[in-house]
C-alpha positions in Angstrom: 35.9 89.8 72.5 38.9 87.5 72.5 36.8 84.6 73.3 34.6 85.4 70.2 37.7 85.5 68.1 39.0 82.1 69.5 35.3 80.4 68.9 35.4 81.8 65.2 38.9 80.4 64.8 37.9 77.0 65.9 34.8 76.9 63.7 37.0 77.7 60.7 39.5 75.3 61.6 36.6 72.8 61.8 35.3 73.4 58.2 38.7 73.2 57.0 39.5 69.8 58.4 35.7 68.7 57.6 36.5 69.7 53.8 39.6 68.2 53.4 37.7 65.0 55.1 34.7 65.0 52.7 36.6 64.2 49.7 35.3 60.5 49.9 31.5 61.8 50.4 31.3 64.4 47.8 28.8 62.1 46.0 26.6 62.0 49.3 24.2 64.9 50.0 25.6 66.9 53.1 24.5 69.6 55.3 26.2 71.8 58.1 24.1 73.0 60.9 24.5 75.5 63.8 22.4 74.4 66.9 20.3 77.3 68.5 17.7 77.5 71.7 15.1 80.0 71.9 13.7 81.5 74.9 11.3 78.6 75.3 14.3 76.3 75.4 13.0 74.8 72.1 16.0 73.5 69.9 16.3 74.1 66.3 19.3 74.1 63.9 20.6 76.9 61.4 21.9 75.8 58.0 25.6 76.9 57.8 26.7 75.1 54.5 25.2 72.3 51.9 26.5 70.8 48.8 25.0 70.4 45.4 23.8 67.1 45.7 22.0 68.0 49.0 19.8 70.3 46.9 19.6 67.4 44.1 18.4 64.9 47.0 15.9 67.3 48.8 14.8 69.7 46.4 15.6 72.5 49.2 17.4 75.3 47.8 18.6 78.8 49.2 18.7 77.3 52.8 21.9 79.2 54.0 21.0 81.0 57.2 17.5 79.4 57.3 16.1 77.2 60.2 15.6 73.3 59.5 12.1 73.5 61.3 11.5 76.5 58.4 12.7 74.5 55.6 10.6 71.6 56.7 7.5 72.8 58.3 5.8 70.2 60.3 9.0 68.4 60.9 8.9 68.7 64.7 5.3 66.8 65.2 5.9 64.5 62.3 9.2 63.4 63.1 10.3 64.5 66.8 13.0 62.0 66.9 14.8 63.5 64.1 15.8 66.8 65.7 16.5 65.1 69.0 19.1 63.1 67.4 20.7 66.1 65.9 20.7 67.9 69.4 22.1 64.8 71.2 25.3 64.8 68.4 25.6 68.6 68.8 25.6 68.2 72.7 27.6 65.1 73.3 29.7 64.7 69.9 29.1 61.2 69.7 28.2 60.1 66.0 24.8 58.4 65.3 23.6 56.8 62.1 20.1 55.9 61.5 17.4 55.1 58.5 14.5 57.8 58.7 11.3 58.4 56.7 10.3 61.9 56.4 6.8 62.5 55.8 7.3 66.0 54.7 9.6 64.6 51.9 7.8 61.4 51.6 10.9 59.5 51.0 13.7 57.2 53.1 17.2 58.6 53.8 20.2 56.9 55.2 21.6 59.4 57.9 25.0 59.8 59.3 25.6 62.5 61.8 28.8 63.8 63.2 30.0 67.0 65.7 33.2 68.6 64.3 32.8 71.1 67.5 30.4 71.5 70.3 26.8 72.9 69.1 27.5 72.1 65.3 26.0 69.1 63.6 27.6 67.7 59.9 24.8 65.4 58.4 25.6 62.9 55.4 22.7 61.3 53.9 21.3 59.3 50.8 17.9 58.9 49.5 17.5 55.0 50.0 13.4 55.2 49.1 14.4 52.9 46.3 16.4 50.5 48.1 13.7 50.5 50.8 10.9 49.9 48.1 13.1 46.6 46.9 13.8 45.3 50.3 9.8 45.6 51.0 9.2 44.2 47.5 11.8 41.5 48.3 10.2 40.7 51.6 6.9 40.2 50.2 8.4 38.3 47.7 10.1 36.0 49.8 6.7 35.6 51.5 5.0 34.7 48.4 7.9 32.4 47.2 7.6 30.6 50.8 4.0 30.2 50.5 4.3 29.0 46.7 7.0 26.4 47.8 4.8 24.8 50.3 1.6 24.9 48.5 2.8 24.6 44.5 2.2 21.5 42.7 5.8 20.4 42.6 8.7 22.2 43.3 12.5 21.9 43.6 15.2 24.3 44.3 18.7 23.8 42.6 22.3 25.2 42.9 22.8 26.6 39.4 26.3 25.9 39.7 26.4 22.0 40.4 22.7 21.2 39.8 22.2 19.7 43.2 18.7 19.6 44.7 18.9 22.3 47.6 15.4 21.8 48.7 11.9 20.4 47.4 8.5 20.6 48.7 6.2 17.8 49.8 4.5 17.7 46.4 8.1 17.1 44.9 8.2 14.2 47.4 5.1 12.8 46.7 5.5 12.6 43.0 8.9 11.3 42.8 8.6 8.7 45.5 11.8 9.7 47.4 11.6 12.0 50.8 12.3 15.4 50.9 15.3 14.6 52.7 16.7 12.1 50.1 15.7 14.5 47.4 18.1 16.8 49.0 21.0 14.4 48.5 20.4 14.3 45.0 21.3 16.2 41.6 18.8 16.9 38.9 21.0 14.8 36.8 19.7 11.7 38.5 15.7 12.4 37.8 16.2 13.6 34.4 16.6 11.7 31.0 19.0 14.6 29.6 22.4 14.2 29.7 24.7 16.4 31.9 25.7 18.8 29.2 22.0 19.3 28.2 21.3 20.1 32.0 24.0 22.7 32.4 23.1 24.3 28.9 19.6 24.6 30.3 20.5 26.1 33.7 22.8 28.5 32.0 19.7 29.8 29.8 17.7 30.1 32.9 20.8 32.0 34.6 20.8 34.3 31.4 17.2 34.7 31.3 17.3 32.9 27.7 14.9 30.4 28.4 12.9 29.3 31.3 10.7 26.8 30.0 11.6 23.0 29.2 10.1 19.6 28.7 11.9 16.5 30.1 11.4 12.9 31.0 11.4 12.6 34.5 12.5 9.1 36.6 10.6 8.2 39.6 11.8 6.2 42.5 9.8 3.0 41.1 11.6 3.4 37.5 8.6 5.0 35.7 9.1 7.5 33.3 6.8 10.6 33.1 6.6 13.6 30.6 7.3 16.9 32.7 6.9 20.7 32.0 9.7 22.6 34.0 9.3 26.4 34.5 12.8 27.7 35.7 13.4 31.1 37.3 16.5 32.8 38.6 16.0 33.9 42.3 18.1 35.6 45.2 17.6 33.7 48.2 19.4 34.7 51.5 21.8 36.4 49.4 22.7 33.4 47.2 21.4 32.8 43.6 19.4 29.7 43.0 17.0 28.3 40.7 13.5 27.8 41.5 11.9 25.3 39.3 8.2 24.6 39.3 7.5 20.9 37.8 4.2 19.7 36.0 3.5 16.3 35.1 2.1 16.6 31.6 2.3 12.9 30.5 -1.3 12.8 29.9 -1.2 16.0 28.2 1.8 14.8 26.0 0.0 11.7 25.4 -3.1 13.2 24.1 -1.1 15.7 22.1 0.5 13.0 20.2 -3.1 11.3 20.0 -4.1 14.6 18.5 -1.3 15.0 16.3 -1.5 11.4 14.8 -5.5 12.3 14.4 -4.3 15.7 12.6 -1.7 13.8 10.4 -4.6 11.0 9.7 -7.1 13.7 8.9 -4.6 15.7 6.8 -3.5 12.8 4.9 -6.6 11.0 4.6 -8.1 10.5 1.5 -11.5 10.8 2.5 -13.0 14.3 3.0 -13.4 16.3 6.1 -15.3 19.1 6.6 -16.0 20.9 10.0 -18.4 23.6 10.3 -19.7 26.1 13.4 -23.1 25.3 14.5 -24.5 27.8 11.6 -23.0 25.4 9.4 -20.1 27.9 8.1 -16.6 26.1 7.4 -14.4 26.3 10.0 -11.8 23.7 8.4 -11.6 21.3 5.5 -8.6 18.9 4.9 -6.4 18.8 1.7 -8.7 15.7 0.1 -11.4 18.4 0.2 -9.4 20.7 -2.4 -8.4 17.7 -4.3 -11.8 16.6 -5.1 -13.6 20.0 -4.8 -11.1 22.2 -6.4 -12.1 24.9 -3.5 -8.9 26.0 -1.5 -8.6 26.3 2.3 -9.3 30.1 1.9 -12.0 29.9 -0.4 -13.9 27.1 1.4 -13.4 28.9 4.8 -16.4 30.8 6.2 -18.7 29.5 3.4 -21.5 27.4 3.7 -21.5 23.6 2.3 -24.1 24.8 0.0 -21.6 26.0 -2.5 -21.4 22.7 -3.2 -25.0 21.6 -4.3 -25.8 20.2 -7.6 -29.3 21.1 -7.3 -30.1 17.6 -8.4 -30.8 16.3 -5.0 -34.3 16.3 -3.5 -34.9 18.8 -0.7 -36.3 15.9 1.4 -32.7 14.6 1.7 -31.4 17.7 3.4 -34.4 18.1 5.5 -33.9 14.4 6.8 -30.1 15.2 7.1 -30.8 18.3 9.4 -33.2 16.7 11.3 -31.0 13.5 11.9 -27.9 15.6 13.3 -29.9 18.1 15.0 -31.7 15.3 17.2 -28.2 14.1 18.2 -27.9 10.9 15.5 -25.6 10.5 12.9 -26.8 10.6 9.1 -25.4 8.5 6.5 -26.1 9.1 2.8 -25.0 9.8 -0.7 -25.1 13.3 -2.1 -24.6 14.4 -5.7 -22.6 17.4 -5.3 -21.2 20.1 -7.7 -17.0 21.1 -8.0 -15.9 24.2 -8.3 -15.3 23.8 -12.2 -18.9 22.8 -12.3 -18.1 19.2 -12.8 -20.6 16.8 -10.8 -19.5 14.1 -8.6 -20.9 11.8 -5.8 -20.1 11.8 -1.9 -20.9 8.9 0.5 -21.2 11.4 3.5 -21.4 10.6 7.4 -22.2 13.8 9.1 -22.7 14.2 13.0 -22.9 17.3 15.7 -20.1 17.7 18.2 -21.3 18.7 21.7 -19.6 20.1 24.7 -19.9 18.8 28.6 -23.2 21.0 28.4 -24.7 19.1 25.7 -24.6 22.3 23.3 -23.7 21.8 20.0 -20.4 23.6 19.0 -19.7 22.1 15.6 -20.9 19.6 12.8 -18.5 17.3 11.1 -18.8 15.6 7.7 -16.5 12.8 6.6 -17.2 11.9 2.8 -15.9 9.8 0.2 -16.1 10.5 -3.5 -17.4 7.7 -4.8 -18.2 9.1 -8.4 -16.3 6.2 -9.9 -18.1 3.3 -7.8 -21.3 4.9 -8.9 -20.2 5.1 -12.7 -19.2 1.1 -12.1 -22.2 0.4 -10.5 -24.0 2.0 -13.2 -22.1 0.5 -15.6 -22.6 -3.1 -14.0 -26.4 -2.3 -14.2 -26.1 -1.4 -17.7 -24.0 -4.6 -18.5 -26.6 -7.0 -16.3 -29.6 -5.4 -18.3 -27.5 -5.8 -21.5 -26.5 -9.2 -20.4 -30.3 -10.2 -19.8 -31.1 -8.5 -23.0 -28.1 -10.7 -24.8 -29.2 -13.7 -23.2 -32.8 -13.1 -24.3 -31.8 -12.5 -27.8 -29.2 -15.3 -27.8 -32.5 -17.3 -26.7 -34.4 -16.2 -29.7 -31.3 -16.4 -32.1 -30.6 -20.2 -31.3 -34.3 -20.7 -31.6 -34.0 -19.0 -35.0 -30.9 -20.6 -36.1 -32.5 -24.1 -35.1 -35.1 -23.3 -37.6 -32.8 -22.3 -39.9 -30.8 -25.2 -40.0 -33.6 -27.7 -39.4 -35.6 -26.2 -42.4 -32.8 -26.9 -44.9 -32.1 -29.9 -43.6 -35.7 -31.1 -43.5 -35.7 -30.4 -47.2 -32.5 -32.3 -47.8 -33.4 -35.4 -45.8 -37.1 -35.0 -47.2 -36.7 -34.8 -51.0 -33.8 -37.3 -50.6 -36.1 -39.8 -49.3 -38.7 -39.1 -52.0 -35.8 -40.1 -54.7 -36.2 -43.3 -53.2 -39.4 -43.4 -54.3 -40.0 -46.0 -57.3 -41.8 -44.5 -60.4 -40.8 -41.2 -60.5 -40.4 -39.1 -63.7 -37.4 -37.6 -64.8 -39.0 -34.2 -64.1 -39.7 -35.0 -60.5 -36.3 -36.3 -59.8 -34.8 -32.9 -61.4 -37.1 -31.1 -59.3 -36.3 -33.1 -56.1 -32.6 -32.6 -56.7 -32.8 -28.6 -57.4 -34.5 -28.5 -53.9 -32.0 -30.5 -52.3 -29.6 -28.2 -53.8 -31.3 -25.0 -52.9 -31.6 -26.3 -49.3 -28.0 -27.1 -49.3 -26.8 -23.7 -50.6 -29.2 -21.9 -47.8 -27.7 -24.1 -44.9 -24.0 -23.6 -46.4 -24.7 -19.6 -46.1 -26.0 -19.7 -42.5 -22.7 -21.7 -41.6 -20.3 -19.4 -43.5 -22.2 -16.2 -41.7 -21.8 -17.9 -38.3 -17.9 -18.7 -39.7 -17.6 -15.1 -40.5 -18.9 -13.6 -37.3 -16.4 -15.8 -35.4 -13.4 -14.9 -37.4 -14.6 -11.1 -36.7 -14.7 -11.4 -33.2 -11.3 -13.2 -32.8 -9.9 -10.7 -35.4 -8.6 -13.1 -38.0 -10.4 -11.1 -41.0 -7.7 -10.1 -43.4 -7.8 -7.6 -46.0 -7.0 -8.6 -49.7 -6.9 -5.1 -51.2 -6.9 -5.1 -55.2 -8.0 -2.8 -58.0 -11.8 -2.8 -57.8 -14.0 -1.4 -60.9 -17.1 -0.6 -58.9 -19.2 0.2 -61.8 -18.5 -3.2 -63.1 -19.4 -4.9 -59.7 -22.7 -3.0 -59.6 -23.7 -4.5 -63.0 -22.7 -7.8 -62.1 -24.6 -7.6 -59.0 -27.5 -6.0 -60.9 -27.5 -9.3 -62.9 -27.2 -11.7 -60.5 -30.0 -10.3 -58.6 -32.5 -9.5 -61.4 -33.9 -12.6 -61.8 -35.2 -13.1 -58.4 -36.5 -9.8 -57.9 -38.4 -10.3 -61.5 -39.8 -13.6 -59.8 -41.1 -11.5 -56.8 -42.7 -8.5 -59.1 -40.4 -5.9 -58.0 -38.3 -3.2 -59.6 -34.5 -3.3 -59.4 -32.3 -0.4 -60.6 -28.6 0.9 -59.8 -26.7 4.1 -60.5 -23.0 4.6 -61.0 -21.9 7.9 -59.6 -18.6 8.2 -61.4 -17.6 7.3 -65.3 -16.1 3.6 -65.4 -12.6 5.1 -65.7 -13.0 7.0 -62.7 -14.6 4.2 -60.6 -11.7 1.9 -60.3 -10.9 2.2 -56.2 -8.4 0.3 -54.4 -10.5 -1.9 -51.9 -11.3 -5.3 -50.8 -13.6 -6.3 -53.9 -14.8 -9.5 -51.9 -15.7 -7.8 -49.0 -17.6 -4.9 -50.7 -19.3 -7.4 -52.8 -20.3 -9.2 -49.5 -21.7 -5.8 -47.8 -23.6 -4.9 -50.9 -25.1 -8.5 -51.3 -26.2 -8.7 -47.6 -28.0 -5.4 -47.9 -29.7 -6.2 -51.0 -30.7 -9.4 -49.9 -31.9 -7.9 -47.0 -34.1 -5.4 -49.1 -35.6 -8.2 -50.8 -36.6 -10.3 -47.8 -38.2 -7.2 -46.6 -39.9 -5.8 -49.7 -43.0 -7.4 -51.3 -43.7 -4.9 -53.3 -42.4 -1.5 -55.0 -38.5 -1.1 -55.6 -35.1 -1.8 -54.7 -32.3 0.9 -55.8 -28.5 0.8 -54.9 -25.5 2.8 -56.5 -23.2 5.1 -55.1 -22.4 8.9 -55.0 -19.0 10.2 -54.6 -18.7 13.1 -51.8 -15.2 14.6 -51.4 -12.8 11.8 -50.7 -15.5 8.9 -50.1 -17.7 6.9 -52.0 -21.1 6.6 -50.4 -22.9 3.5 -51.3 -26.6 2.9 -50.9 -29.6 0.4 -50.8 -33.0 1.8 -50.9 -36.2 -0.2 -50.7 -39.7 0.6 -50.1 -40.2 -2.4 -47.6 -41.7 -2.9 -44.1 -39.1 -0.2 -42.6 -37.7 -0.3 -39.2 -39.0 1.1 -35.7 -37.1 4.1 -34.4 -36.2 2.3 -31.4 -34.7 -0.8 -33.3 -32.2 1.3 -35.7 -29.5 1.2 -33.3 -29.7 -2.8 -32.4 -30.1 -4.2 -36.0 -26.4 -3.9 -36.6 -26.1 -6.2 -33.3 -25.2 -9.6 -33.7 -28.3 -12.1 -32.8 -30.5 -9.3 -33.3 -33.3 -9.0 -36.0 -36.4 -6.5 -36.0 -38.5 -9.3 -35.7 -36.9 -11.9 -33.4 -40.4 -13.8 -32.9 -41.2 -17.4 -33.9 -44.0 -15.9 -35.9 -41.7 -13.8 -38.1 -42.6 -13.9 -41.7 -38.9 -13.9 -43.1 -36.3 -16.6 -42.7 -32.7 -15.5 -41.7 -30.1 -15.7 -38.8 -30.0 -11.8 -38.3 -26.3 -11.8 -39.1 -26.0 -10.2 -42.3 -25.9 -6.8 -41.3 -23.8 -7.3 -38.3 -21.1 -8.7 -40.7 -21.8 -6.0 -43.0 -20.8 -3.4 -40.2 -17.7 -5.2 -39.5 -16.6 -5.1 -43.0 -17.1 -1.6 -43.7 -15.6 -0.3 -40.6 -12.4 -3.0 -41.1 -12.4 -1.3 -45.1 -12.3 2.5 -43.0 -15.8 3.4 -43.5 -19.2 3.9 -41.5 -22.7 2.7 -41.9 -26.0 4.1 -41.2 -29.7 3.5 -41.7 -32.7 5.9 -42.1 -36.1 4.2 -42.1 -39.7 5.0 -41.1 -41.6 2.2 -40.1 -43.9 0.9 -42.8 -42.5 3.3 -45.5 -39.1 1.2 -46.3 -35.4 1.7 -45.3 -32.3 3.4 -46.8 -28.8 2.0 -45.7 -25.7 4.1 -46.5 -22.0 3.3 -45.9 -18.7 5.0 -47.2 -15.5 4.1 -48.1 -12.4 6.1 -48.9 -12.1 7.0 -52.6 -8.7 5.8 -53.5 -8.8 6.1 -57.3 -6.7 3.9 -59.4 -6.3 4.5 -63.3 -6.5 1.3 -65.0 -8.4 -0.3 -67.6 -10.2 -3.4 -68.5 -9.9 -4.6 -64.9 -12.6 -7.9 -63.9 -13.6 -8.9 -60.9 -15.1 -12.2 -60.1 -18.4 -12.4 -60.7 -21.1 -13.7 -58.0 -22.7 -15.9 -60.5 -21.8 -19.6 -60.8 -19.0 -20.6 -62.9 -18.9 -23.6 -65.3 -17.2 -26.9 -64.1 -13.4 -27.0 -65.3 -12.4 -30.4 -67.1 -9.3 -32.3 -66.0 -6.9 -34.1 -68.2 -6.8 -37.7 -68.0 -4.5 -40.1 -66.1 -4.2 -38.9 -62.8 -4.1 -41.1 -59.8 -5.8 -39.6 -56.5 -5.1 -40.8 -52.9 -8.1 -39.9 -50.8 -7.4 -40.3 -47.1 -10.8 -39.7 -45.4 -12.4 -41.7 -42.7 -15.7 -40.9 -43.5 -17.6 -43.3 -45.8 -20.3 -40.7 -47.5 -17.3 -38.0 -47.9 -15.1 -40.5 -49.5 -17.9 -41.7 -52.0 -18.6 -38.0 -52.8 -15.1 -37.1 -53.5 -15.1 -40.4 -55.7 -18.4 -39.2 -57.4 -17.0 -35.8 -57.9 -14.0 -37.0 -59.5 -15.6 -39.9 -61.9 -16.0 -39.4 -65.4 -12.5 -37.0 -65.7 -10.6 -39.9 -66.1 -9.1 -39.9 -62.5 -8.1 -42.7 -60.9 -8.9 -43.1 -57.2 -7.3 -44.9 -54.0 -8.7 -44.7 -50.7 -7.2 -44.8 -47.1 -9.2 -44.7 -44.0 -6.5 -43.3 -41.6 -3.2 -41.4 -41.6 -1.2 -44.5 -41.1 -2.7 -46.3 -44.2 -2.1 -43.1 -46.2 1.5 -43.0 -45.4 2.1 -46.8 -46.4 0.0 -46.5 -49.7 2.3 -43.4 -50.7 5.1 -45.7 -50.1 3.5 -48.6 -52.1 2.2 -46.9 -55.0 4.4 -44.5 -56.7 2.1 -43.5 -59.2 -0.1 -41.6 -56.9 0.1 -38.1 -58.2 -1.9 -36.0 -55.6 -3.4 -36.6 -52.0 -6.8 -35.3 -50.8 -6.0 -35.6 -46.8 -8.8 -35.1 -44.1 -7.6 -33.8 -41.0 -9.4 -35.5 -38.5 -8.8 -39.2 -38.8 -7.7 -42.1 -36.5 -4.8 -43.4 -35.5 -3.3 -40.7 -37.1 -4.2 -37.2 -38.0 -4.1 -35.4 -41.0 -1.3 -32.9 -40.1 1.2 -35.6 -39.0 0.5 -37.8 -42.3 1.2 -35.0 -44.4 4.6 -34.3 -42.4 5.8 -38.2 -42.9 4.3 -38.3 -46.5 6.6 -35.1 -47.5 9.5 -36.7 -45.8 9.0 -39.8 -48.5 8.2 -37.3 -51.4 8.6 -34.2 -50.7 7.1 -33.2 -54.3 4.0 -35.0 -54.0 1.4 -32.3 -53.9 -1.0 -32.7 -50.7 -4.4 -31.0 -50.2 -6.0 -30.6 -46.8 -9.7 -31.1 -47.0 -11.5 -30.2 -43.9 -14.5 -28.9 -42.2 -12.8 -26.8 -40.0 -12.3 -23.3 -41.1 -10.3 -21.2 -38.4 -7.1 -19.5 -39.4 -5.3 -21.3 -36.7 -6.0 -24.5 -39.2 -4.7 -22.8 -42.1 -1.5 -22.2 -40.3 -1.0 -25.7 -38.9 -1.7 -26.9 -42.5 0.9 -24.8 -43.8 3.5 -25.8 -41.1 2.9 -29.6 -42.1 3.7 -29.0 -45.7 0.3 -29.1 -47.2 0.2 -27.6 -50.5 -3.3 -26.9 -50.8 -6.5 -26.2 -48.4 -10.2 -26.5 -49.4 -13.1 -26.7 -47.1 -16.1 -29.0 -46.5 -18.7 -28.9 -48.1 -16.3 -29.1 -51.2 -17.1 -27.2 -54.3 -16.2 -29.4 -57.4 -15.2 -26.7 -59.4 -12.9 -25.2 -57.0 -11.5 -28.5 -56.5 -10.5 -29.3 -59.9 -9.4 -25.6 -60.4 -7.0 -26.3 -57.4 -5.7 -29.9 -58.5 -4.8 -28.3 -62.2 -3.1 -25.6 -60.4 -0.9 -28.1 -58.2 -0.4 -30.5 -61.3 0.7 -27.3 -63.5 -1.9 -28.4 -65.8 
């Protein structure tokens, strides 16, 4: 009994010591066992005490007083070494420590065994299943790492603190051109184009897992530079952190990407339209030029078929040929008239082809197109201009033939009847008839020359308006009186109509040009009317006066209406035409009407006469007793006697004509044949009252002679007489100091009036 009490006391004392020493292990699971042996000498252990962590780690509860094999069935068979270790510690008192996998728990444990007294075992343990799993994973990872290291394309290991190369595989040695041993003596800074600071920053990013992919340029042993892509990860190897860097040579890829980038920018910025479709023809890509030309945005076009651009004006055969060409692997070239989003038509010059993969299967179609609308327009205009030029050349040829005819005909009359005047024994009546015919031919030729000059002035923009108060009704009456004799001679009827009372018919316009317009239209009607009547007049329509000239002549074919106002054009331009004329009258009339602010048009049916209408602004002026110059010939003006005239003229015929025109008027004439002689005569003859100066003379022209004469006698009047009629000639005459200007052929009455004006007589 005493020994039993002594054993219990020792046990309690051992437990007390145990509890005092377990303070540092309280976080572990522990169990206190007592060894027992049954009648078959089988060893087992009874739970004496466990802590809370034991229950948490093992999941076993209410185990005090129960056997170990009872709480863990099958333990003896699955883990016989487990109980054996417990028994050995209980018998010998020698501690033990081990790791064991309990199949009953499916867990790994780290176990420490102690024996506070014989027959008892203290077990302290941790669940190390996760650690064992990590170790297994690490072991597998290290094996995999070694395989990768030896077999990957390019691998180097780096010290993350210094950047020194710890190791490198054979692929790295082959790529860089240094041996593995040489690489292990180098730093990453020696092979990269990046700065030391950049290398350190990038290694820190890898260590902190902020970034593990980088692009660099690396230098090789031969000095060449290559673009590389580096994938770095931080790993633990043999207890030390290192950087594991896998390096890929991407020089070719970077080059291709740069090329693609250039191509992409070129396509995006190209003025040409680029469209890419799938094999079914659905749009996958359009560049900005497509949007700029068609008006469809990228979003609107994507997924659509290019038929949204069809205008419906191209023949179906064009599209059939297009598809046949590109599906056969060839490139289609052609022009397409398409339609924009807003409905506007435009022209494309297109190049379309298929894109095939390595298996020769069509993956896409690409179309590169250029908007050639303006070029087509210009080409059409060039064709039209060419046709117009050819037509103009034809008309000019016909016109020149007509002009030649119109000039030679009156010249034939002038020269022919002048020759007949030399015949002896002519009666006075015959002489008078011949002279009248010569004069008529001269007037006809002068009218032709004046028309040509007017056309030239219109083209040069030299026609000036001389706006004045114009009584329209009186102007119409004078025209009626002027044309009535000729109308009667042809057996026609002539009538005119005034649309306003005389007091309201006074307007502000250029009366001379209005007379010219109406004269041209009436003469035109007279020329093409052989029977019937000619009516002319005007009506007021709101703020305009609409003038008209209506005849019952041959009329105008519909296709000719737009052409009769053109220069060099007549209804009949052939050599067999029945009417004389240059074909310039209507062109001049149209130019004058537009210059006066109006419009002109014609209505006609072939064989039923013509109706010409033109409008002028109605600018009414309240005035009375206004007269305008009548188109009829005026009577000669008589000059007072005792006038001396110097005639500077190198042409003998012109000199004689001037002498005859001035003869019988008590005018003394003296002559000079050039400018130098004219100056000398002015210096010698102080009685000269006025000078008639020709422009074109030998030794010195009329302008220079006039300038020097004005230096000698500033008050001596000088009249320039010339066959030139341009505005420039008039300006030159004014600059030279001329007082008057008269054109050849010289009208005797106009010359006398100008002389009287300059002499104040």
